[in-house]
Each structure stands twice: as structure tokens, then as C-alpha cells.
C-alpha positions as CSV (number, residue, x, y, z in Angstrom):
1,I,11.7,25.1,4.4
2,N,15.5,25.8,4.5
3,T,16.8,28.0,7.1
4,A,20.2,28.7,8.9
5,E,19.5,25.7,11.0
6,L,20.0,22.2,9.8
7,E,17.2,20.5,7.7
8,Y,17.1,17.0,7.1
9,F,15.3,13.5,6.8
10,P,12.4,14.8,4.5
11,S,9.3,12.5,4.2
12,L,6.4,12.9,2.1
13,T,2.6,11.9,2.1
14,I,1.4,10.2,-1.1
15,D,-0.1,13.3,-2.6
16,A,3.2,15.0,-2.3
17,N,1.4,17.8,-0.6
18,E,2.7,17.5,2.9
19,L,6.4,17.4,3.7
20,V,7.6,16.6,7.1
21,F,11.3,16.9,8.2
22,T,13.6,17.1,11.0
23,R,15.0,20.5,12.0
24,R,17.8,20.9,14.5
25,L,17.1,23.9,16.6
26,K,19.9,25.8,18.3
27,G,22.6,23.1,18.8
28,L,21.3,19.7,19.6
29,N,17.5,19.5,20.0
30,E,15.7,18.1,17.1
31,D,12.0,18.7,16.3
32,F,9.6,17.8,13.6
33,F,8.4,20.5,11.3
34,V,5.7,20.3,8.4
35,S,5.1,22.2,5.3
36,N,2.1,22.1,3.1
37,K,2.1,22.7,-0.8
38,I,-0.6,25.3,-1.5
39,N,-1.2,26.3,-5.2
40,G,2.2,24.8,-6.1
41,Q,4.1,26.6,-3.3
42,W,5.6,25.4,0.0
43,S,4.1,27.0,3.0
44,K,6.4,28.4,5.8
45,A,7.3,25.4,7.9
46,V,5.7,25.1,11.4
47,P,6.5,22.6,14.3
48,L,4.1,19.6,14.2
49,S,1.0,20.1,16.3
50,G,0.3,18.2,19.3
51,N,2.5,16.3,21.7
52,I,5.1,14.9,19.6
53,N,7.9,17.5,19.7
54,T,9.5,17.4,23.3
55,N,12.7,18.6,24.7
56,L,14.2,15.2,24.2
57,N,16.1,14.1,21.1
58,E,13.7,12.9,18.5
59,G,14.4,12.7,14.7
60,A,14.8,10.5,11.5
61,Q,11.0,10.5,10.9
62,N,9.0,8.9,8.2
63,I,5.3,9.9,7.6
64,S,2.7,7.2,6.4
65,Q,1.5,7.4,2.9
66,D,-2.0,8.4,4.3
67,G,-0.5,11.0,6.4
68,K,-2.1,9.5,9.5
69,M,1.1,7.8,11.3
70,L,4.6,9.1,12.0
71,V,7.5,6.8,12.8
72,F,10.8,8.1,14.3
73,T,13.8,7.7,16.3
74,G,14.0,8.6,19.9
75,C,17.4,8.5,21.7
76,N,17.8,8.4,25.3
77,F,13.9,8.4,26.1
78,P,13.0,7.6,29.5
79,G,11.8,3.9,29.5
80,G,13.7,3.1,26.2
81,S,15.1,-0.2,25.6
82,G,18.4,0.8,24.3
83,S,20.4,4.0,23.2
84,C,18.0,4.7,20.3
85,D,14.6,3.2,19.8
86,L,11.8,3.5,17.4
87,Y,8.6,5.2,18.3
88,Y,5.3,6.2,16.6
89,S,2.6,8.8,16.9
90,M,-0.9,9.0,15.3
91,K,-2.6,12.1,13.9
92,T,-5.7,13.1,15.9
93,P,-8.1,16.0,15.7
94,K,-6.0,17.7,18.3
95,G,-2.8,17.2,16.5
96,W,-0.1,14.4,16.7
97,S,-0.5,12.0,19.7
98,E,2.2,11.6,22.4
99,S,4.8,9.2,21.1
100,L,4.5,5.5,21.8
101,N,7.5,3.1,22.0
102,F,7.2,0.0,19.5
103,G,8.6,-2.0,22.2
104,E,9.7,-5.7,21.8
105,P,10.6,-7.3,19.5
106,I,11.5,-4.3,17.3
107,N,13.3,-2.4,20.0
108,T,16.1,-4.0,21.7
109,E,19.1,-3.3,24.0
110,F,20.9,-2.1,20.7
111,W,20.5,0.8,18.4
112,E,17.6,1.1,16.2
113,S,17.1,4.1,13.8
114,Q,15.5,5.5,10.7
115,P,12.2,3.8,10.3
116,C,10.1,3.6,7.1
117,L,6.7,2.3,6.8
118,S,5.5,0.4,3.8
119,P,2.6,2.2,1.8
120,D,0.0,-0.2,3.5
121,K,1.7,0.2,6.9
122,R,2.2,-3.6,7.1
123,F,5.9,-3.6,7.2
124,L,8.3,-1.5,9.0
125,Y,11.8,-1.1,7.6
126,F,14.6,0.4,9.7
127,T,18.4,0.4,10.5
128,A,19.8,-1.4,13.4
129,R,23.2,-2.2,14.9
130,D,22.5,-5.7,16.1
131,P,25.2,-8.3,16.7
132,N,23.3,-11.0,14.8
133,G,23.4,-8.8,11.7
134,L,25.8,-8.8,8.8
135,G,28.2,-5.9,9.8
136,G,28.0,-2.5,11.1
137,S,24.5,-1.3,10.9
138,D,22.1,-3.4,8.6
139,I,18.5,-2.8,7.3
140,W,15.7,-5.0,9.0
141,V,12.1,-5.4,8.3
142,S,9.2,-6.5,10.7
143,E,5.8,-7.4,9.5
144,R,2.5,-6.2,11.3
145,L,0.1,-9.1,12.1
146,P,-3.8,-8.6,11.7
147,N,-3.9,-8.3,15.5
148,G,-1.7,-5.2,15.5
149,E,1.6,-7.0,16.9
150,W,4.8,-7.0,15.1
151,K,6.7,-10.2,14.2
152,N,10.4,-10.6,14.9
153,P,12.4,-8.3,12.6
154,V,14.0,-10.1,9.8
155,N,17.5,-8.9,8.1
156,L,17.2,-8.1,4.6
157,G,20.0,-10.7,3.8
158,A,23.4,-10.6,2.2
159,N,22.1,-9.1,-1.3
160,I,21.6,-5.7,0.6
161,N,23.5,-5.9,3.9
162,T,27.3,-6.1,3.8
163,P,30.2,-6.1,6.5
164,G,29.8,-2.2,6.3
165,N,27.2,0.0,7.1
166,E,23.7,0.2,5.4
167,S,21.2,2.6,6.5
168,C,18.3,5.2,5.6
169,P,15.9,2.8,3.9
170,F,12.9,4.2,1.9
171,I,10.4,1.8,0.6
172,H,8.4,3.5,-2.4
173,A,4.8,3.7,-2.8
174,D,4.9,1.0,-5.4
175,N,6.0,-1.3,-2.3
176,Q,8.4,-3.0,-4.7
177,T,11.5,-0.6,-4.8
178,L,13.9,0.2,-2.0
179,Y,16.3,2.8,-1.8
180,F,19.1,2.9,0.8
181,T,22.7,4.1,1.6
182,S,25.7,1.8,1.9
183,D,29.5,2.7,2.7
184,Y,30.7,-0.8,1.4
185,L,29.0,-1.5,-1.8
186,P,30.9,-0.1,-4.8
187,G,30.7,3.6,-4.9
188,Y,31.9,7.1,-5.4
189,G,32.6,8.4,-1.8
190,G,31.8,7.8,1.9
191,S,28.3,6.3,1.5
192,D,26.4,6.3,-1.6
193,L,22.6,5.8,-2.5
194,F,21.5,2.6,-4.1
195,V,18.1,1.2,-5.5
196,V,17.0,-2.5,-5.3
197,R,13.9,-4.1,-6.5
198,K,11.7,-6.9,-5.4
199,D,11.0,-9.7,-8.1
200,S,7.5,-11.3,-8.6
201,T,8.3,-13.9,-6.1
202,G,8.9,-11.4,-3.4
203,N,12.8,-11.6,-3.3
204,W,15.3,-8.7,-3.6
205,G,17.3,-8.4,-6.6
206,K,20.7,-6.8,-6.7
207,P,21.5,-3.1,-5.5
208,E,22.2,-0.9,-8.2
209,N,24.3,2.5,-7.4
210,L,22.3,5.6,-8.3
211,G,25.2,6.9,-10.1
212,Y,26.6,10.5,-10.5
213,P,25.7,13.2,-9.8
214,I,23.4,12.0,-7.2
215,N,26.4,10.3,-5.5
216,T,29.3,12.5,-5.1
217,I,32.4,12.3,-2.8
218,G,30.4,13.2,0.2
219,D,28.1,11.1,2.3
220,E,24.6,11.0,0.9
221,G,21.6,10.9,3.3
222,T,18.0,9.7,3.0
223,L,16.1,10.0,-0.5
224,V,12.3,10.0,-0.6
225,I,10.5,9.8,-4.0
226,T,7.1,10.9,-5.1
227,A,4.3,8.4,-6.0
228,D,4.9,9.2,-9.8
229,G,8.5,8.2,-9.4
230,K,9.8,11.4,-11.1
231,T,10.9,13.7,-8.3
232,A,13.3,12.9,-5.4
233,Y,13.9,14.9,-2.1
234,Y,16.9,14.5,-0.1
235,S,19.0,16.6,2.3
236,S,22.6,17.6,1.3
237,D,25.2,20.2,2.3
238,M,25.9,21.7,-1.2
239,Q,27.7,24.9,-1.6
240,D,24.4,26.8,-2.0
241,T,23.0,25.8,1.3
242,K,21.5,28.2,3.7
243,G,22.9,26.5,6.7
244,G,24.8,23.1,6.7
245,L,22.4,20.4,5.6
246,D,19.3,21.7,3.5
247,I,16.6,19.9,1.6
248,Y,16.7,19.7,-2.1
249,S,14.4,18.0,-4.8
250,F,15.5,16.9,-8.2
251,E,14.2,15.0,-11.3
252,L,15.1,11.2,-11.0
253,R,16.7,9.6,-14.1
254,E,14.3,7.2,-15.7
255,D,16.5,4.0,-15.2
256,I,16.4,4.4,-11.5
257,R,12.9,5.2,-11.0
258,P,10.4,3.1,-9.1
259,N,7.2,2.2,-10.8
260,R,4.8,4.9,-11.3
261,T,2.1,4.7,-8.6
262,L,-1.5,5.8,-8.4
263,W,-3.8,5.4,-5.4
264,V,-7.3,4.8,-4.5
265,K,-9.0,6.0,-1.3
266,G,-12.4,6.1,0.2
267,N,-14.7,5.1,3.0
268,V,-16.4,1.7,3.6
269,Y,-19.7,1.7,5.2
270,D,-23.0,-0.5,5.8
271,K,-25.3,-0.3,2.6
272,K,-28.3,-0.4,4.7
273,T,-27.4,1.8,7.7
274,K,-24.8,3.8,6.1
275,Q,-22.8,3.5,9.2
276,P,-18.9,3.4,8.7
277,L,-17.4,-0.3,8.8
278,P,-13.8,-1.1,9.7
279,S,-13.0,-3.7,7.1
280,I,-10.1,-5.5,5.2
281,V,-9.1,-4.2,2.0
282,E,-7.0,-6.3,-0.5
283,L,-5.2,-5.7,-3.9
284,L,-4.3,-8.9,-5.8
285,D,-2.4,-9.3,-9.1
286,L,-5.0,-10.7,-11.5
287,K,-2.5,-12.5,-13.6
288,T,-0.6,-14.3,-10.8
289,G,-3.1,-14.1,-7.7
290,Q,-0.3,-12.6,-5.8
291,N,-1.5,-10.5,-2.8
292,I,0.0,-7.1,-3.4
293,T,-1.4,-5.3,-0.5
294,K,-3.8,-6.1,2.4
295,L,-4.7,-3.5,4.9
296,Q,-7.3,-2.7,7.7
297,T,-9.1,0.5,7.3
298,D,-9.1,2.8,10.3
299,E,-12.1,2.7,12.9
300,N,-14.0,5.1,10.6
301,G,-13.8,2.8,7.6
302,N,-11.3,5.0,5.8
303,Y,-8.6,3.5,3.7
304,L,-5.8,4.4,1.2
305,I,-4.3,1.8,-1.2
306,T,-1.5,2.1,-3.6
307,L,-1.6,1.0,-7.2
308,P,1.6,0.6,-9.0
309,V,0.9,1.0,-12.9
310,G,1.9,-2.0,-15.3
311,K,-0.5,-4.6,-13.9
312,D,-4.2,-5.6,-13.6
313,Y,-5.6,-5.7,-10.1
314,A,-8.6,-7.1,-8.2
315,F,-9.7,-4.9,-5.5
316,N,-11.5,-6.6,-2.6
317,V,-13.3,-5.5,0.5
318,N,-14.0,-8.1,3.1
319,R,-15.9,-7.9,6.8
320,K,-17.4,-10.9,8.7
321,G,-21.2,-10.9,8.4
322,Y,-21.2,-9.2,4.9
323,L,-20.9,-10.1,1.2
324,F,-17.4,-9.1,-0.1
325,Y,-17.0,-6.2,-2.5
326,S,-15.1,-6.7,-5.7
327,D,-13.7,-4.2,-8.4
328,N,-10.9,-4.1,-10.8
329,F,-8.2,-1.7,-12.0
330,S,-6.7,-2.3,-15.5
331,L,-3.3,-0.5,-15.4
332,S,-1.2,-2.7,-17.7
333,K,-1.9,-0.9,-20.9
334,N,-3.3,2.6,-20.6
335,P,-3.1,3.8,-17.1
336,V,-5.0,7.0,-16.5
337,D,-3.1,9.6,-14.6
338,S,-5.6,10.2,-11.8
339,V,-6.6,9.3,-8.3
340,Y,-9.4,7.2,-7.7
341,T,-12.0,8.0,-4.9
342,K,-14.2,5.1,-4.1
343,D,-16.7,4.7,-1.3
344,I,-17.7,1.2,-0.7
345,P,-21.0,0.0,0.5
346,L,-20.9,-3.5,1.9
347,Q,-24.1,-5.6,1.8
348,P,-25.0,-7.5,5.0
349,I,-25.5,-11.4,4.3
350,E,-29.4,-11.8,4.3
351,L,-31.6,-13.5,2.1
352,N,-31.9,-12.1,-1.4
353,A,-28.8,-9.9,-0.9
354,S,-26.7,-9.9,-4.0
355,I,-23.3,-8.6,-5.4
356,I,-21.9,-8.4,-8.8
357,L,-18.7,-10.5,-9.3
358,K,-16.6,-8.0,-11.1
359,N,-13.5,-10.2,-11.6
360,I,-15.1,-13.0,-13.6
361,F,-14.0,-12.9,-17.2
362,F,-14.9,-14.5,-20.4
363,D,-13.9,-14.0,-24.0
364,T,-16.6,-12.8,-26.4
365,K,-19.2,-15.6,-27.0
366,K,-17.2,-18.0,-24.9
367,F,-18.1,-19.6,-21.7
368,D,-14.8,-20.9,-20.5
369,L,-13.5,-19.1,-17.4
370,K,-10.5,-17.0,-18.1
371,P,-7.6,-17.8,-15.6
372,E,-7.7,-14.4,-14.0
373,S,-11.3,-15.3,-12.8
374,M,-10.0,-17.8,-10.2
375,V,-8.9,-14.8,-7.8
376,E,-12.6,-14.0,-7.5
377,L,-14.1,-17.5,-7.4
378,D,-11.6,-18.3,-4.6
379,K,-13.2,-15.3,-2.6
380,V,-16.7,-17.2,-3.1
381,V,-15.2,-20.3,-2.0
382,Q,-13.9,-18.6,1.2
383,L,-17.2,-16.9,1.7
384,M,-19.1,-20.3,1.5
385,K,-16.5,-21.7,4.2
386,D,-17.0,-18.8,6.5
387,N,-20.8,-19.0,6.4
388,P,-21.4,-22.7,6.2
389,N,-25.1,-22.4,6.1
390,I,-25.7,-20.1,3.1
391,K,-26.8,-21.1,-0.3
392,I,-26.2,-19.1,-3.3
393,L,-27.6,-18.6,-7.0
394,I,-25.0,-17.7,-9.6
395,S,-26.6,-15.8,-12.6
396,G,-25.0,-14.9,-16.0
397,H,-26.3,-11.8,-17.8
398,T,-25.4,-10.5,-21.3
399,D,-26.0,-7.5,-23.3
400,N,-28.6,-7.3,-26.1
401,V,-26.0,-8.0,-29.1
402,G,-27.2,-11.2,-30.9
403,K,-30.2,-13.4,-30.8
404,P,-32.0,-13.5,-27.5
405,Q,-32.0,-17.3,-27.3
406,D,-28.2,-17.4,-27.9
407,N,-27.7,-14.9,-25.2
408,L,-29.9,-17.1,-22.7
409,T,-27.8,-20.2,-23.6
410,L,-24.5,-18.3,-23.2
411,S,-25.3,-16.8,-19.9
412,D,-26.5,-20.0,-18.7
413,K,-23.2,-21.8,-19.7
414,R,-21.1,-19.1,-18.2
415,A,-22.9,-19.3,-14.8
416,K,-22.5,-23.0,-15.0
417,S,-18.7,-22.6,-15.5
418,A,-18.4,-20.8,-12.4
419,I,-20.5,-23.3,-10.4
420,N,-18.1,-26.1,-11.8
421,Y,-15.2,-24.3,-10.3
422,L,-17.0,-24.0,-6.8
423,L,-17.8,-27.7,-6.8
424,Y,-14.1,-28.5,-7.9
425,K,-13.2,-26.4,-4.8
426,G,-15.2,-28.6,-2.4
427,V,-18.6,-26.6,-2.3
428,R,-21.5,-29.0,-2.1
429,I,-23.8,-29.1,-5.0
430,E,-27.0,-28.7,-2.8
431,R,-25.8,-25.2,-1.7
432,L,-25.5,-23.9,-5.3
433,Q,-27.9,-23.0,-8.0
434,W,-27.4,-21.2,-11.4
435,K,-29.4,-19.6,-14.0
436,G,-28.9,-17.8,-17.3
437,F,-30.8,-14.6,-18.0
438,G,-29.5,-13.5,-21.2
439,A,-30.3,-9.9,-21.9
440,T,-33.7,-9.9,-19.8
441,K,-32.4,-8.1,-16.8
442,P,-30.2,-5.1,-17.9
443,V,-28.7,-2.7,-15.3
444,A,-27.9,-0.1,-17.7
445,D,-28.7,1.2,-21.2
446,N,-27.6,-0.9,-23.9
447,K,-27.4,2.0,-26.2
448,T,-23.8,2.8,-25.1
449,E,-20.6,0.6,-25.0
450,A,-20.2,1.4,-21.3
451,G,-23.8,0.5,-20.6
452,K,-23.3,-2.9,-22.5
453,A,-20.2,-3.6,-20.5
454,Q,-22.2,-3.2,-17.3
455,N,-25.1,-5.5,-18.4
456,R,-22.3,-8.4,-19.2
457,R,-22.0,-9.7,-15.7
458,T,-21.9,-12.4,-13.3
459,E,-24.1,-12.1,-10.1
460,L,-24.2,-13.8,-6.7
461,T,-27.5,-13.9,-4.8
462,V,-28.1,-15.4,-1.3
463,T,-30.9,-17.8,-1.4
464,G,-30.7,-19.6,1.8
465,L,-29.2,-18.8,5.3
């Protein structure tokens, strides 16, 4: 990876197996190089394939967590808006596509640089020298709308931006921890690295200096951090460098680490035809109902979504004309150290189509809805609004523990609790039915705890169109 040339601006995919960086070749021309981790070793870096590297000046890149999009800075490109603009390129079977200018409102007549994509590719953080900012260079963010257009960039505010220069934003895979440099906030040298975290309301807290030895008397550049929060990569001109700037990695102190983050990836397809389905994938905090991530799959139905540990999540997949898919990830107590692969069959809306509502929760032998069930039932309310003619049956099911009659009664009351919530939210009674089946319709073997857990469920069935 490191040579006698300058290497800087490291960026990583979420699995930390692909490292993309900028190398300055023979003087001034900057190009993008990639190295892949094979059996724990980095391969010899090669230029990115395709049409992305040119004889123009491109650099300060960031690769998306799924490895499919690269955002970068291009200076003095033909047709640019200002001296330096932000560009992007998409990975294709033939390599990286020719770069495209983000255009307005992101690029202006002023200087934009150092872009970084959020893990769901919904937010673009970048550095800009804009007279409407708070000082020299500031960090800004723009949100991508569902139609693919970008909103007017917003300054991250006086908590982060100062009269000095803030730059090199890096948003971690947890989507809640931002690292950046500042030459104005209290520090050790020229510019130092800082970390700032989002609170539960989505506001940024107070920046914290990463401290010695990361911040020395020199100027510190970009920092990128692996999904598990343990390892950081950055470029520096330390004494053992092979040539000016080189790329280094080190273990991050626990107090300045982001949230450890797992991820789930897979493919969404039509349950009947098996054809891939572009869909909306959402992750919600079950406790607060807060939307953590909302993203669109690619055109082949592929998705990757990050899961910061420490919370329990509802996972939903939606597409018009289909029943939504729901699941949950419990990462608040004992998070497993693995990556999930989850291919998702979506059920077309038709007579007798049914889904299991996996985020409806009750205490043992109780029929009162637990508060975290509201996230799921609100999805059912939305389904009824989007499809004003459908009628549904909510059915309750139990395992085989206890007396059969008690189970029938309990499952009936649980189904009725769900119906009552839908009525409260304005769904008309003539569109709703409920029934308790007790333990009479098992979907798994009741001999194991896992089987019993599968049998305790709430189902939704389409009864009219």
C-alpha cells in the first residue's frame, strides 16, 4: 500500500476488506488505488478499474459501505461549478463509471471537498468554504430525497463549526458518530482530530479532542474507523514513512470509539415469481420508534443496512402492491459477533395472502400489547391506508404449554388487542376480523424452545380486496 509516493485519504467498505485511497503520482496527478484484504493480508494496490481515474486532479474520496458508490473531489474539471466540486462514480461489471458532478445545490461557485457518505447513502457530509458558513471551511450535510435529488446543504452548526477551519468529516457505520479535524477547537497543534456524537433527538453533542498520541504537534488528516469501532486508519508523515504521507492503522482507545456496528445484507424478491424487487428497507428503534435508517435497494433488490449494537430494532421491507415484511434484531443485551445475510421474499397483495407480524409483543400469559408493538401496528395502519379496499384477519397463535382452552382464549384476546389499536388509529371495523387459534396451527415443532417461540405469533391474512 505504502510507496515512495504520497498515500492518503484511506476509505473502507463495511467488511474492512477493501481499502481505497488516493496516491499522488510523479508530482501533481492524483489517482485512486484499491487494495483487498486476502487471508488477512493487504494485496498490492492497483488503480481503480474503469473510467474513474483521469489525467485531471481527483482525490479526497470516500467509498460507500456497500462498496458500490465512490464520492470524491475533482478540481478544475471541465464543466465544474467552482474551483473544486464533488463528484460520484458507480461500480459496474466493467469497473467504475465515468464520474458525474453532483450539481446544484451541493456544488456552488465556491470550494467543496472531502465528501463522506452515511452508511445508508442518504446523507452526504462534506467540507465547503462558503461565505454563508461560520468561518474558514465548515462541515455541511445534504440529505438525498426518495426521488434521488439532494436537498440544500445544511451547516452542522456552531457546536462543530467555528471561525476557524473544520474539515475531513467521517461518519461511522453507526450513523451516529462523526470524526473531523479543526484548527480552532482546543488542541495540541495545527489541526487536531475530534469526535462528536448524535443524541437520541438527532442533535450533535459537544466535540471531544481525540487526545495524545493521535493528535500531535503536526496536522492530522482524515480518520476512518472499522465497523467494530476498534481499528482506525489514517495518513500521516511520521518518521518511519516510506515517502511523505503514508497510511497507518492503530487500535482506537475505548472512550473515543463509535458504537460497535454489525450489518445485514441480502436480496429482496417476489415470493411467487422469484424476480428481484427494488424496495424500501427500514430500520427502526423498537423502544422509541425512531427511524434509524431508510434506504432504497439497488435495481436488483440488493441491500446492505448497518446495525449499531446496544438497541433492539424493527426491520421492515416495503413495496407498493406487496404486504410488508417484518423482522427484528435484538442487540441491546447479548449482540452476536456476526454478519446477517437475509434474503427477503415479498408477498403480493392477493386474497388469502398472509404474513407473520414479528414485532408484536406480549408478556407471558398477558394480552396487553407491549409499547414496542406500536411500530409494527403503525405499519399495518399504513398498509390499510395505502390499500383502501383490502380487508384483513388478525389471528393469534400460541405454543402448546398450558390448557388448550386457555390458549384459545389468550390468543383470541391478543388478536383483539391488535384490532383495538387499529380501530383507535381510524381503521374501520368492517375491514377487520380477528380470531384466536391457540395451539391448533403450529408452524414448527413444539418440542424445542425455538419451535415454541415460532409458534407464538400474530398473523395478518388478506380476506377481501
